[in-house]
C-alpha positions as CSV (number, residue, x, y, z in Angstrom):
1,S,-22.8,-15.4,14.1
2,M,-20.3,-12.8,14.0
3,V,-21.8,-10.7,17.1
4,L,-22.1,-13.8,18.9
5,I,-18.6,-14.9,18.2
6,G,-17.6,-11.4,19.1
7,V,-19.6,-11.6,22.4
8,V,-18.1,-15.2,23.5
9,V,-14.2,-14.4,23.2
10,V,-14.8,-11.0,25.0
11,K,-14.0,-12.7,28.3
12,K,-10.2,-13.5,26.8
13,V,-9.2,-10.0,26.6
14,Q,-7.6,-9.4,30.1
15,S,-5.0,-6.9,28.7
16,M,-4.1,-4.2,25.9
17,D,-1.5,-6.7,24.5
18,D,-4.7,-9.3,24.4
19,Y,-6.8,-6.7,22.7
20,Y,-4.6,-5.8,20.0
21,L,-2.6,-8.6,19.4
22,G,-4.6,-11.4,20.8
23,G,-1.8,-12.3,23.4
24,R,0.6,-13.1,20.7
25,S,-0.6,-16.5,20.8
26,F,-1.6,-17.7,17.1
27,G,-0.7,-20.4,14.8
28,P,0.5,-20.4,11.1
29,L,-3.3,-22.1,10.4
30,V,-5.1,-19.5,11.7
31,L,-3.4,-17.0,10.5
32,M,-3.1,-18.4,7.6
33,A,-7.2,-18.0,7.5
34,T,-7.3,-14.5,9.1
35,V,-4.4,-13.1,6.4
36,C,-6.4,-14.7,3.5
37,A,-9.6,-13.3,4.7
38,T,-8.3,-10.0,5.2
39,I,-6.9,-9.3,1.7
40,I,-9.8,-10.7,0.0
41,G,-12.5,-8.2,1.0
42,G,-15.1,-6.4,-0.2
43,S,-13.1,-4.3,-2.4
44,G,-10.8,-7.1,-3.2
45,L,-13.7,-9.4,-3.8
46,M,-16.8,-7.3,-5.4
47,G,-14.4,-4.2,-6.0
48,R,-12.0,-6.3,-8.8
49,A,-14.6,-8.5,-9.6
50,G,-16.3,-5.2,-10.6
51,V,-12.8,-4.1,-12.5
52,A,-13.3,-7.3,-14.4
53,Y,-16.8,-6.9,-15.8
54,S,-15.6,-3.5,-17.1
55,S,-11.9,-3.4,-17.9
56,G,-11.2,-7.5,-18.1
57,F,-8.0,-8.6,-17.8
58,K,-7.0,-5.5,-15.1
59,A,-8.4,-7.4,-12.5
60,I,-5.4,-9.4,-12.8
61,M,-2.6,-7.0,-13.5
62,T,-3.6,-5.2,-10.9
63,A,-4.0,-8.0,-8.4
64,L,-0.4,-9.6,-9.0
65,P,1.7,-6.9,-7.6
66,Y,0.0,-7.3,-4.5
67,L,0.7,-11.1,-4.7
68,L,4.2,-10.7,-5.1
69,G,4.5,-8.3,-2.4
70,M,2.9,-10.4,0.1
71,F,5.5,-12.7,-0.7
72,I,8.2,-10.8,0.0
73,F,6.4,-9.7,3.2
74,S,6.0,-13.0,4.5
75,G,10.0,-13.5,4.2
76,F,10.3,-10.8,6.7
77,A,7.5,-11.4,9.0
78,G,9.7,-13.2,10.9
79,R,11.8,-10.6,11.7
80,I,8.4,-8.4,12.5
81,S,7.4,-10.8,15.0
82,A,10.7,-11.4,17.0
83,V,11.4,-7.4,17.0
84,G,7.8,-7.2,18.4
85,T,8.6,-9.8,21.0
86,T,12.0,-8.6,22.1
87,F,11.1,-4.8,22.2
88,H,7.4,-5.4,23.0
89,V,6.6,-3.5,20.0
90,T,2.9,-3.8,18.9
91,S,2.6,-1.6,15.7
92,I,4.5,0.1,13.2
93,P,4.4,3.4,15.0
94,D,6.1,2.0,18.1
95,L,8.8,0.9,15.9
96,F,9.1,4.4,14.8
97,E,9.2,5.7,17.8
98,Q,12.1,3.5,19.0
99,R,14.1,4.1,16.0
100,F,13.4,7.8,15.7
101,G,11.2,9.2,18.1
102,K,7.7,10.6,19.0
103,T,7.7,13.0,16.4
104,T,7.5,9.9,13.7
105,K,5.1,7.7,15.6
106,V,2.6,10.4,15.8
107,I,3.2,11.3,12.2
108,L,2.7,7.6,10.8
109,G,0.1,7.1,13.3
110,C,-2.3,9.6,11.6
111,L,-1.3,8.6,7.9
112,I,-2.8,4.8,9.3
113,A,-5.8,5.9,11.0
114,F,-6.8,7.9,7.6
115,T,-5.7,5.0,5.5
116,M,-7.5,2.3,7.5
117,M,-10.4,4.5,8.0
118,G,-10.8,5.1,4.1
119,T,-10.2,1.2,4.0
120,V,-12.9,0.5,6.4
121,A,-15.2,2.8,4.2
122,S,-14.8,0.8,1.1
123,Q,-15.9,-2.4,3.0
124,V,-19.0,-0.2,4.2
125,T,-19.7,0.4,0.6
126,A,-19.3,-3.0,-0.5
127,T,-21.6,-4.4,2.5
128,A,-24.4,-1.2,1.5
129,T,-24.4,-2.7,-1.9
130,I,-25.5,-6.2,-0.9
131,I,-28.2,-5.1,2.1
132,N,-29.4,-2.7,-0.7
133,M,-29.7,-5.4,-3.1
134,L,-31.4,-7.9,-0.7
135,G,-33.8,-5.4,1.3
136,N,-34.5,-2.8,-1.9
137,E,-38.0,-4.6,-2.2
138,I,-39.0,-3.8,1.4
139,G,-37.8,-0.1,1.2
140,I,-33.7,-0.9,2.8
141,S,-31.8,2.2,0.7
142,Y,-28.3,1.8,0.1
143,E,-28.0,4.7,3.1
144,M,-29.5,2.3,5.7
145,G,-27.4,-0.9,4.3
146,A,-24.3,1.4,5.4
147,L,-25.6,2.2,8.6
148,I,-26.5,-1.6,9.3
149,A,-23.0,-2.4,8.1
150,C,-21.4,-0.1,10.8
151,V,-23.4,-1.3,13.6
152,V,-22.5,-4.8,13.2
153,F,-18.4,-3.7,12.5
154,I,-18.9,-1.9,15.7
155,V,-20.2,-4.6,18.0
156,Y,-17.7,-7.3,17.6
157,T,-14.4,-5.2,17.2
158,A,-15.3,-3.2,20.1
159,T,-16.3,-6.1,22.4
160,S,-13.4,-8.4,21.8
161,G,-10.9,-6.5,19.7
162,L,-8.2,-8.7,17.7
163,F,-9.3,-11.9,19.4
164,G,-12.9,-11.8,18.0
165,V,-11.2,-10.0,14.8
166,I,-9.0,-13.4,14.3
167,Y,-11.6,-16.2,15.3
168,T,-14.6,-14.4,13.0
169,D,-11.7,-14.1,10.2
170,V,-11.5,-18.0,10.6
171,F,-15.3,-18.7,10.2
172,Q,-15.8,-16.2,7.6
173,F,-12.8,-17.5,5.3
174,V,-14.6,-21.1,5.5
175,M,-17.9,-19.4,4.5
176,L,-15.7,-17.8,1.7
177,I,-14.1,-20.4,-0.2
178,L,-16.9,-22.8,0.2
179,F,-19.8,-20.0,-0.8
180,V,-18.2,-17.9,-3.2
181,Y,-15.1,-19.4,-4.6
182,I,-16.1,-22.7,-5.4
183,L,-19.8,-22.5,-5.3
184,I,-20.3,-19.3,-7.6
185,P,-17.5,-20.5,-10.0
186,S,-18.9,-24.0,-10.6
187,A,-22.7,-22.8,-10.8
188,S,-21.9,-20.6,-13.5
189,L,-20.0,-22.7,-15.7
190,V,-22.8,-25.6,-14.9
191,K,-25.2,-22.6,-15.6
192,L,-23.3,-22.3,-19.5
193,G,-22.9,-25.1,-20.3
194,G,-19.3,-26.1,-19.5
195,L,-16.2,-24.4,-20.1
196,S,-16.3,-24.7,-23.4
197,A,-19.2,-22.5,-23.8
198,F,-17.9,-19.9,-21.6
199,L,-14.6,-19.7,-23.7
200,E,-16.7,-19.1,-26.9
201,G,-18.9,-16.4,-25.6
202,L,-16.0,-14.8,-24.2
203,A,-15.3,-11.3,-25.4
204,P,-11.8,-11.2,-26.8
205,E,-11.2,-7.8,-24.9
206,L,-12.1,-9.2,-21.7
207,A,-9.1,-11.6,-21.7
208,K,-6.6,-9.8,-23.4
209,P,-3.5,-8.4,-21.4
210,Y,-2.4,-4.9,-21.4
211,L,-1.1,-2.2,-19.7
212,D,-1.6,1.8,-19.0
213,G,-0.8,4.6,-17.0
214,G,-4.0,3.5,-14.6
215,I,-2.9,-0.1,-14.3
216,V,0.5,0.9,-13.5
217,G,-0.3,3.5,-10.9
218,D,-2.5,0.9,-9.4
219,I,0.1,-1.7,-9.6
220,I,3.1,0.8,-7.8
221,T,0.2,1.4,-4.9
222,Y,-0.6,-2.3,-4.5
223,F,3.4,-3.1,-4.3
224,V,4.2,-0.6,-2.2
225,F,1.4,-0.7,0.3
226,T,2.4,-4.6,1.2
227,L,6.1,-2.9,2.8
228,A,3.6,-1.3,5.3
229,G,0.5,-2.4,5.4
230,A,-0.4,-1.9,9.1
231,E,-3.2,-5.2,9.2
232,M,-0.4,-7.6,8.5
233,W,2.3,-6.0,10.3
234,Q,-0.3,-6.3,13.4
235,R,-0.7,-10.0,11.8
236,A,3.0,-10.9,12.5
237,F,3.3,-9.0,15.7
238,A,0.5,-11.5,17.0
239,A,2.4,-14.7,16.2
240,K,3.2,-17.2,18.6
241,S,6.5,-17.5,17.4
242,Q,8.8,-16.4,14.2
243,K,7.8,-19.6,12.0
244,A,3.8,-19.0,12.9
245,A,4.3,-15.4,11.8
246,K,6.4,-16.5,8.3
247,E,4.2,-20.0,7.4
248,G,0.9,-18.3,8.3
249,L,1.6,-14.9,6.2
250,F,2.8,-17.6,2.9
251,L,0.0,-19.9,3.1
252,G,-2.5,-17.2,3.8
253,T,-1.1,-15.0,0.3
254,L,-0.8,-18.6,-1.2
255,A,-4.6,-19.0,-0.9
256,Y,-5.2,-15.7,-2.0
257,G,-3.3,-16.0,-5.0
258,L,-5.5,-19.2,-5.8
259,T,-8.3,-16.6,-6.1
260,I,-7.2,-14.1,-8.1
261,P,-8.0,-15.7,-12.1
262,L,-11.8,-16.9,-9.6
263,V,-12.3,-13.3,-9.1
264,W,-11.5,-12.4,-12.6
265,F,-13.5,-15.7,-13.9
266,M,-16.4,-14.4,-11.7
267,G,-16.5,-10.8,-13.4
268,V,-16.1,-11.7,-16.8
269,V,-18.7,-14.5,-16.7
270,A,-21.3,-12.0,-15.8
271,H,-21.5,-10.8,-19.2
272,Q,-23.0,-13.8,-20.4
273,L,-24.9,-14.8,-17.4
274,V,-26.3,-11.1,-15.9
275,P,-28.6,-8.8,-18.2
276,A,-27.2,-5.9,-18.2
277,E,-30.6,-4.1,-17.2
278,K,-30.3,-5.9,-13.8
279,L,-26.9,-4.7,-12.9
280,A,-27.8,-0.9,-13.9
281,P,-30.2,-0.1,-10.8
282,Y,-27.5,-0.8,-8.5
283,G,-25.5,2.0,-9.7
284,S,-21.7,0.5,-9.6
285,T,-20.2,-3.0,-11.0
286,D,-19.2,-3.5,-7.2
287,A,-22.7,-5.5,-7.4
288,V,-21.7,-7.8,-10.0
289,V,-20.8,-10.9,-7.7
290,P,-24.2,-10.8,-5.6
291,A,-26.1,-9.8,-9.0
292,L,-24.6,-13.4,-10.2
293,A,-25.3,-15.4,-7.3
294,I,-28.7,-14.2,-7.4
295,E,-29.2,-14.9,-11.0
296,I,-27.7,-18.2,-11.2
297,L,-28.5,-19.7,-7.8
298,P,-31.8,-21.1,-6.3
299,V,-33.1,-19.2,-3.0
300,G,-31.1,-21.7,-0.2
301,L,-27.9,-21.5,-2.1
302,T,-28.3,-17.7,-2.6
303,G,-28.7,-17.0,0.9
304,L,-25.2,-19.0,1.8
305,A,-23.3,-17.1,-0.8
306,L,-24.7,-14.1,-0.2
307,A,-23.5,-15.0,3.7
308,G,-20.0,-15.9,2.4
309,I,-19.5,-12.4,0.4
310,L,-21.1,-10.5,3.9
311,S,-18.5,-12.7,5.7
312,V,-15.2,-11.6,3.9
313,I,-16.4,-7.9,3.8
314,M,-16.8,-8.2,7.7
315,S,-13.5,-9.9,8.0
316,T,-11.8,-7.1,6.0
317,A,-13.5,-4.2,7.8
318,D,-12.9,-5.6,11.2
319,S,-9.0,-6.1,10.7
320,Y,-8.6,-2.6,9.3
321,L,-10.9,-1.0,12.3
322,I,-9.1,-2.5,14.8
323,V,-5.7,-1.4,13.2
324,S,-7.3,2.3,13.1
325,V,-8.3,1.8,16.6
326,Q,-5.0,0.7,18.2
327,T,-3.0,3.6,16.2
328,C,-5.6,6.5,17.5
329,V,-5.2,5.0,21.1
330,H,-2.0,3.8,21.8
331,D,0.1,5.7,18.8
332,I,-1.5,8.7,19.0
333,Y,-3.3,9.4,22.3
334,K,-0.5,7.6,24.6
335,V,2.0,9.8,23.6
336,F,0.4,12.8,24.7
337,N,-0.9,11.1,27.9
338,P,1.7,8.5,28.9
339,N,0.2,7.5,32.2
340,I,-3.0,6.5,31.0
341,S,-4.1,3.4,32.9
342,E,-4.8,0.2,31.2
343,K,-8.4,0.4,32.2
344,K,-9.0,3.6,30.9
345,E,-6.6,3.0,27.5
346,L,-9.2,-0.1,26.9
347,R,-12.2,2.0,27.4
348,L,-10.8,4.6,25.1
349,T,-10.3,1.9,22.4
350,R,-14.1,1.1,22.4
351,V,-15.0,4.4,22.3
352,F,-12.7,4.5,18.9
353,A,-14.4,1.4,18.0
354,V,-17.5,3.5,17.8
355,I,-16.4,6.5,16.0
356,L,-14.3,5.6,13.7
357,P,-16.6,3.4,11.7
358,L,-19.1,6.6,11.5
359,G,-16.2,8.4,9.9
360,A,-16.2,5.4,7.4
361,L,-19.9,5.8,7.1
362,V,-19.5,9.8,5.9
363,I,-16.8,8.7,3.2
364,A,-19.0,5.5,2.3
365,L,-21.9,7.9,1.4
366,Y,-19.8,10.4,-0.2
367,I,-17.9,8.0,-2.5
368,K,-20.1,4.8,-3.5
369,N,-17.7,2.7,-5.6
370,A,-15.2,0.3,-3.4
371,Y,-12.6,-0.1,-5.4
372,S,-11.9,3.8,-5.8
373,I,-12.3,4.4,-2.4
374,L,-9.5,1.5,-1.7
375,M,-7.5,3.1,-4.3
376,F,-7.5,6.6,-3.0
377,A,-6.7,5.6,0.7
378,W,-3.7,2.9,-0.2
379,S,-2.2,5.9,-2.6
380,F,-2.2,8.2,0.2
381,Y,-0.6,5.5,2.6
382,A,1.9,4.1,0.1
383,A,3.7,6.9,-1.2
384,A,4.0,8.3,2.7
385,A,5.0,5.4,4.3
386,G,5.9,2.2,2.4
387,L,9.3,3.1,1.7
388,P,9.9,4.4,5.2
389,A,8.4,1.2,6.9
390,F,10.8,-0.7,5.1
391,A,13.5,1.4,6.1
392,A,12.6,1.4,10.0
393,L,13.1,-2.3,10.0
394,Y,16.4,-2.7,8.2
395,W,18.1,0.2,7.2
396,K,20.2,1.2,10.6
397,K,21.7,4.5,8.7
398,A,18.3,5.7,8.2
399,T,17.6,9.2,10.1
400,K,14.7,10.6,11.9
401,A,14.7,14.1,9.4
402,G,15.1,11.2,6.6
403,I,12.0,9.3,7.5
404,I,10.1,12.3,8.2
405,A,10.8,13.7,5.0
406,G,9.7,10.3,3.0
407,M,6.9,10.3,5.1
408,L,5.7,14.1,4.7
409,T,6.5,15.3,1.1
410,Q,8.1,12.2,-1.0
411,E,9.9,14.6,-3.1
412,E,13.5,13.7,-4.8
413,G,16.1,13.5,-2.1
414,F,15.0,16.4,-0.2
415,D,11.9,18.2,1.4
416,K,11.6,21.5,-0.2
417,I,12.6,25.5,-0.3
418,N,10.6,27.4,2.1
419,S,10.6,29.6,5.0
420,E,14.3,30.1,4.3
421,K,15.2,26.2,4.9
422,V,16.7,23.1,2.6
423,V,16.2,19.8,4.0
424,G,18.4,17.0,2.9
425,A,17.0,14.5,4.9
426,V,16.7,11.6,3.0
427,M,20.6,11.9,1.8
428,G,21.2,12.1,5.6
429,M,21.9,15.4,6.5
430,D,21.0,16.6,9.5
431,R,19.4,20.1,10.2
432,A,22.2,21.7,11.7
433,F,24.4,20.9,8.5
434,M,21.5,21.9,6.3
435,N,21.5,25.2,7.9
436,Q,25.2,26.0,7.8
437,H,25.3,25.1,3.5
438,F,21.8,27.0,2.8
439,D,23.3,29.8,1.4
440,E,26.2,27.9,-0.4
441,I,23.2,25.6,-1.8
442,V,20.9,28.4,-3.0
443,E,23.5,30.5,-4.6
444,F,25.2,27.5,-6.8
445,S,21.9,26.5,-7.6
446,E,20.8,30.2,-8.8
447,L,17.3,29.6,-7.5
448,Q,17.5,32.6,-5.3
449,E,14.1,33.7,-6.9
450,F,12.7,30.5,-5.8
451,V,13.6,30.1,-2.1
452,D,9.9,29.9,-0.7
453,V,8.4,28.1,-3.8
454,P,7.6,24.1,-2.6
455,V,10.0,21.6,-5.0
456,K,6.8,19.9,-6.1
457,N,6.5,23.3,-7.9
458,Y,9.6,23.3,-9.9
459,S,10.3,22.5,-13.4
460,S,12.4,19.3,-13.8
461,G,15.5,21.4,-14.6
462,M,15.1,23.5,-11.2
463,I,14.8,20.0,-9.2
464,S,18.3,18.9,-11.1
465,R,19.8,22.3,-10.1
466,L,19.0,21.8,-6.7
467,G,19.8,17.9,-6.5
468,F,23.3,18.6,-8.3
469,A,23.9,21.6,-5.7
470,I,23.0,19.6,-2.7
471,A,24.8,16.3,-3.6
472,T,28.1,18.1,-3.9
473,V,27.8,20.4,-1.0
474,V,28.3,16.8,1.0
475,R,32.0,15.7,-0.3
476,A,31.0,12.2,-1.0
477,D,33.7,9.8,-1.8
478,I,31.2,8.2,-4.4
479,L,29.4,11.1,-6.6
480,V,26.5,9.5,-8.9
481,V,25.6,12.1,-11.6
482,D,23.4,11.5,-14.4
483,E,22.9,13.8,-17.5
484,I,23.2,16.9,-14.9
485,L,25.0,18.5,-17.7
486,A,21.9,18.3,-20.1
487,V,19.6,21.4,-17.9
488,G,20.7,24.9,-17.7
489,D,22.3,27.0,-19.8
490,F,26.1,27.1,-20.8
491,K,27.5,29.2,-17.9
492,F,25.5,27.0,-15.1
493,Q,26.8,23.6,-17.3
494,E,30.3,25.0,-17.1
495,K,29.9,25.8,-13.2
496,C,28.8,21.9,-13.1
497,K,32.0,20.8,-14.3
498,A,34.3,22.9,-12.5
499,K,32.6,21.6,-9.3
500,M,32.9,18.2,-10.9
501,R,36.9,18.9,-11.3
502,E,37.4,20.5,-8.1
503,L,36.0,17.1,-6.6
504,L,37.9,14.6,-8.5
505,E,41.2,16.6,-7.3
506,G,39.8,16.3,-3.6
507,G,39.4,12.8,-4.4
508,T,36.2,12.1,-5.0
509,T,35.5,9.2,-7.6
510,L,32.7,10.4,-10.0
511,L,30.1,7.8,-12.0
512,F,29.3,10.2,-14.7
513,V,26.6,9.0,-16.7
514,S,25.9,10.8,-20.5
515,H,25.2,10.5,-24.1
516,N,28.1,13.4,-24.8
517,G,31.0,12.1,-25.5
518,D,32.9,15.6,-25.7
519,Q,32.1,15.9,-21.8
520,V,32.8,12.1,-20.9
521,K,36.3,12.6,-22.3
522,E,37.1,16.2,-20.5
523,L,35.9,14.3,-17.3
524,C,36.5,11.2,-17.2
525,S,39.6,8.6,-17.5
526,R,37.6,5.7,-18.0
527,A,34.5,4.6,-19.8
528,I,31.7,2.2,-20.1
529,W,29.6,1.9,-23.4
530,L,26.6,0.1,-22.4
531,N,23.9,-0.9,-25.2
532,H,20.5,-2.1,-23.8
533,G,22.5,-3.0,-20.3
534,V,25.1,-5.0,-22.2
535,V,29.0,-3.6,-22.0
536,M,30.1,-2.8,-25.7
537,E,33.3,-1.6,-24.4
538,D,35.3,-0.7,-21.1
539,G,38.7,1.4,-21.4
540,P,40.4,4.7,-21.7
541,A,37.6,7.4,-22.5
542,D,38.7,8.7,-25.6
543,V,39.5,5.1,-27.2
544,V,35.6,3.9,-25.7
545,Y,34.1,7.1,-27.2
546,D,35.8,6.6,-30.2
547,K,34.3,3.5,-31.1
548,Y,30.6,4.5,-30.1
549,A,31.0,7.5,-32.6
550,A,32.3,5.4,-35.3
551,M,29.5,2.7,-34.5
552,M,26.8,5.7,-34.4
553,E,27.9,7.0,-38.1
554,Q,27.7,3.8,-39.3
555,S,24.0,3.3,-38.4
């Protein structure tokens, strides 16, 4: 069916705008279906159900930040649609080019291409797992399943572009809701004998909310990724109006939210219905949902359930594949060959629609866990592109240097000291300014011996020294200093205090955060005493500190 839809709608593709954005013609209901189907793909369904099977509530804890991020994203989807229509922007790299030039477009394009290929690989992994489960008895291996998945993805994405992707998504959305999210949970409860039987057999550790470092890392990744998810920006650009973009993204996110507890349920109920020895041969917890379907459903319904699972995996795969194709051809290749004809560009997109899935196939054969691949790709992209994408859309003062630094380094307000350069790009300083003050910054921070060492290898104290040196060379109207005098030796601390006095005499307002009352009284005329965010006292620095000290002595 997926291949047939791709072949049928190929006639709609008359231009590159049609191939990349479906002619900007999609209404809210169609967008709702494609958004939801794209979010809950192979890694979102099988991968997260596998997480629920092995780690219980973690499956919900890591899903909620993405849900929140997508609701926030739907709020500014209308602005994305308006920017796309007004300035003929078709992708995030297009927007970066208009704001910050071609260099940023190419850098972001490379990041997106890598990330999207990794995400496609996670869908190849999930599809291969199902095909292997179905065809294992007749000799179809995981590797053969991965190859079959790639061929299917290639055919309908290469032929029809976003038209094929969107209309297959609608079909897949219906299959998914009916035969996965309704059929499998319902049949599981019937098999167990009702909800009470499920609750009675539920292991407490699988239903207990908890947080650890790994979950927190995933939460941050999911949330930041939603700001720059290239596939969702593409959906907003493809909407027929600002209203359609906002409504479609909101409704699709709402539908996704309703599936979160159902994915957790399918993962944990498998403990009660699927013997461990039946899951073990597949070598991954990704197989939990299809294994559950095979265990509890009769043959005909099993086929429909597995078709629904395959549908959602294909839906996500084609969405990310079309984005990676657009990125490689439109956002990277065309920068170096701007005069390419539209006919040749369309031909190139179909060539890349073959090449990129093969790259995803290599990744899928190397890492056979869908969730692991997804988090690797998303962590890489979220750290590099999340906040810069938001800044490109809303922050008028964002600079080219700052955006590049944000994408390439993810450092603390500056890029690195290396090759005799300091780049204070995120603070809005241009290269000429930094070159002019380079010696002053290095001398004040006393880091001459480490001038060629990347900042990522600096200690926290060294980073604080460098940050203070860069911040104070700007001569800002307001300087915020947080515990800077807690680092360095006595000599360096005195030098910092002298610098702050100099700035105060020059009219700078100083916001000094410290637990050291003597330093507060020495540098500040007014103090605010905070206790867990509550203002305890506000007044002259010496008076406020004396009250704070008295309280500390009593406690």
